[in-house]
N, C-alpha and C positions, 0 to 999 in steps of 0.2 A: 686258618689259613687266608690266603690273601684272594680278594676276588677278582683280582688282576688275571688277564687270559696273556700267556706266553705268547709272543708274536716271535716266527722263525723269519729271517729274510735269507735270500740265496745270497752268499760271499761273490763280491765284483771282482772282476779282475780289473785292472788297470786299462787294458784296453778294451774294455768294455763300458767303460767310462763315455758320455757323450752318446750322439746319436750315429747312427750307421752311415759310412760314407757310400755314396753312390757306386764304388765297387764294390764293396762290401754287400750291397744291395741286389747287386746283378749278381754276385757270385750265390749267393744264397737260392735265389729265384730259379739260375740254372740247374744249380746242385739238384735241388728241389723237385724240378721237372726233369731231368734226365736220368735221375735215379731208377733203374729197373725195379719193381717192387711185386712179389710173388705171394700169392694170398695161400696162406696153409690153411688151417680150421679156425674156426671162432675169430678170436681176435688177434691171431699171430700171424705173423708176414716175415718173408726173408728180402731184404734187399741188399744191392750191390753199390756201395757209395764209398765215397774219399772221404779220410779223415786225416787232417795233418799230413796232408799229401800221400797218405798211404791208403791202399784200397782196400776195404773190409768186407766182408758177407757178414752182414747183419741178422741174427736171429732174434725177433724181439716183438712183445706182447703191446699192441696198441690200446688207446683208449681215447674217449670222445670228450673234449670242451668245450664249451659254447659252440656246438656243432660241428667242430672241425676235428678230424682223427689226428691223434698225435702219438710219436712213440712215447713207451713207457720206460720205465727204470729196470724191469724185467724183462732180462735176453742176455745176449752174447754176440760178440763180435770176432769173429775168426778171422785171421789174416788169409791169404791164399794159399799158404803153406799148411797151415793148419786144416783149411776147406781140402784139400788134397790128401790128406790123412784120413780125413773123416770119409770122404767119398769112397777109398779103396779101402775102407774097413766096412761097408754097406753089407756086403755078402754075411761076414762075419756078425755083424749089429743084428741083420735081419732074421737070422740062422736063432742068435740068442734070445730073440722075442718071441719066435717059433715055437721055442722049446719052452718059454714059459708062460705061455697062454692057453 
């Protein structure tokens, strides 16, 4: 066995090269501060955000790194149409939960 440690690096896209432009930095800060975030239980939250020009309802686990709270990989992002289907199914879902409890 080799004593070398494996190193993993995130693949960079060509548009990621170089530093952020002023416009990119402004978009990030505006979207970060204007996204409504709703706390669920523990480290789970729901946010409404845009990604690549599309509105998403993002249900995600968060973690803390370097004293800053960040979204994790565990979660799901729903389109507004998917969200409407979920909301319209709430009574049936609640009934199923009650039946299993």
